[in-house]
Structure formats: structure tokens, C-alpha cells
C-alpha positions, 0 to 999 in steps of 0.5 A: 592719793597714795605716796607712790602715785604722788612721787610718780606724778612729781617725777613726771612733772619735774621731767616735764619742766626740764624738757620744756625749759631746755627747748625754750630759749632763756632770752635774758642770757641771749641778749635778743630783743623781743619784737612782741610780749608773746614772742618766744624762741624754741630749739629747732628739732634735730639741732643744738644751735638753732632756735625759731620764734612764733613770730617767724624769726630764726637765730643761731649761736654757732659762733658762740654769739646769737645771730639773727637770720633773714626775716620773712619767708625764707629757705634755710639749710641747718646744721642738724645733729645728724645731717643737714636740714633743708626747710622754710620759715613757715614750716618751722613755725608750723611744726613747732608752734601749731598742733598738726591734724591728721592728714594735714601736710600743707600750711596756709597763710590767713592773710595770704601774705607769705612774709607774715610767719607769725604763728597765728597767721598760719593753719594746717590744711590738707591738699583739698582744703589748700586747693579750695582756699587758693581758688576762693571756694572757702574761707579759713573760718569755714574749714569747720575746726579751729587751729590749736597751738603747742603750749610751752612752759616759759619763765614768763608764763609759768605761774610757779616761775612767776612766783619764784621771781617775785620771791627772788626780787623781794629778797635780793633786788629791792633797795630795802631788803624785804624783812631781811628774808632770803631764799634757801639755796635749793630754791634760790639756785634751782627754779625747778625745785621751787616749781616742783614744791609749788606743784606738790603743795598747790590746792585750789580755794574757791578760785582765789589766787594763791600765795607763798607764806614764809612765817605762818607755820614758824612765826619770825622765820625769814627763810623761804624753804620747802620745810618752812613755807606753805601756800595760802589763799590771797585773802589770808595772805593779805590778813597776815601781811596786815599783822606785821609792823616794823620798828622804824627807829626814824621817829624822834618822838616815840608816839609816832612809832606805835605798835601795830594797829595803834594810833595817837589822838593829838587832840586829847593825847591818848592812844586807841586801836583801829581795826577793820574786821574781815567782811567789814567795809568800815574801820572800827575805832576802839577805846582810848587809853593812856598808853600805846601798850594798853591800846595794843592789848585791846587791839590784839584781843580783837585782831586775834578774834578776827583771825580765829573767825577767818581760820574757821571760815577756811577750815575745810578749805586749806591743809590742816597744817595751815589751819592749825598755824592760824589757831596759834598765831599770835599777834604782836606789836612789832615784827621784831618781837617775833625774833 
């Protein structure tokens, strides 16, 4: 894909995110308590202050506070941008959450309960189908088509936003701040920028879930930023996470604050390394040594070899910058030694 085409796609993606997010109500800011995990509120077309939920609930903030309207089937007179809007609950839900087939202008309740305006209880039908359903001549499942629904990108459902939220929590919300890590201002205060970066960098890798890594390209880096992070398969992310150990400083006995991969055998008072190579079910115990430093040297040799094997396994599946970073990755006894 040439640079112009890529920039065009990124622009379209950014515009799509902006449109979607403006229509979907931020529940955290509204203070509304959801009645189901899948409930979302979408801005009613032609208005600035009304939102309809896929469960048939209407809210407005005309007086700067969110007010919940009568639930169930109801008639509404809305203050639109250009004019008054006369409408009903089922119509609002159908128009905002159901794809409307050609020539279908009536709404049918699957369970025949007009107070149940949940979007999956509604289906668009044409005049003839409505009459046949009303008379019991046909059933909804006999219409010969499936009702399709309008997709919305929400902070909860969008992968990029979910990942952003996870990074934010690790950096700022945990009691023990994650490695002293932080987000660059661009990402911290602009979720769309992170989502755009995620979209432009994302790739598939044999169906694996993908993760954001902050310190593969630059060992010791603590900043989540577009020029310092990369996306890698979860298998590689787990392997690299297992290559990190902090000096705890809480042990009075130095034998307890050991380098990465090193263990101490109290019986014979010697040190040894442990490693579980990729694809192995069992942990391999390495040789005994007099000092933890010697044990780490042997562990490091095995661990570096394991990383090289993994790098070659993923060579043709990951971007070149990820592969090159794996080749130069250095296993160190403590994370602090990266700094």
C-alpha cells in the first residue's frame, strides 16, 4: 500500500472514530446507571440533547442534568435542532439500532409486548408482512431473513479503547504503579490518537491476541508513546514479560533477592537457574553454582537462545523492527539494570 493510500485510510478511520464517539453517550460522565451490560445510549438524530438506548430508555440533558423519560412504549415530543419531533419509543429504537431493509416501514414486536422496546425484540417488516404476522399466518422466523443491527464503536467494545484503558490503569490507577511507566500526553489525553496508531500498526498473527509493548524496541523505556511502542503477539509479550524482575529491596537476606531466573537451594547452599523453554511443558533446572551471578550467566545463555528461537519462529509473521529488536534483546538480571 502506498503512503498516500495509507494516509487516506488513517484519515477515514480517524473521522469514523470521531463520528461514532460523538453519537454514543459517555455513561461515566452522565451518571446514568445501566440496566444491562449491552445497554448503550445514542444521540437521537436531529437533536443535540436527547439519547435513546437499545433497551428503549430515553434521556435528555436539557437542563444540564440528565433526566430519564418514561420507560416502555411512549409518545415523545422532542426539541429538535430545526423543529419539534413527534415520535415513539419503538420507532426511535428501530431507527437507531436496526438496519432497515427496503420497503419495510413498520415495526413488529417479536414477543407482542409493546412495552418491551429492547432492540432485539423489534424487527422491521413491510405492510404485507405486518398483516400476516398480526393474523398469525406467519411467524417472524418464517420471514426468510435475519434482522441486522447498526454497529456502534463504544469505549467498552472497541479493542483499541479497551487496550488504552488497560494501559491507563496500569500507569495511573494501580496502588503499585506499573514499573514507573507513564503515557505520553498525546495518548493520555486523546484516546483517538492511540486508536489511530493501533489501527495503523495492527497486523494479524495466526489468530493470536495482540498486545502493546513499550520496551522491546528500547529496553528500559517507560513511556507509552507512538514512536517507542510496537504491537506484538501475546506469546512474545508473555515471553518478554517473563524476562523482567525488579530488585525488591524488602529482603534482609540477599539470597532472597536473586537475579532473574536464579534460585537458591537451602539444602546445599548453592545457586542454580531455572528455565521453561518455549513449547516445553516442564521447567528445566540448570547447573549448581557458588554465586547467584554465576548462575545467572548460565541462565542468560539459555534464555537468550530461547529468545532467538522465538524470533526466528516469528520472523515472517511480525514487522522487521520487531524481529530486529528480538535479535538484539539482552536478558539482564534486574529491570533496574536497563536504566
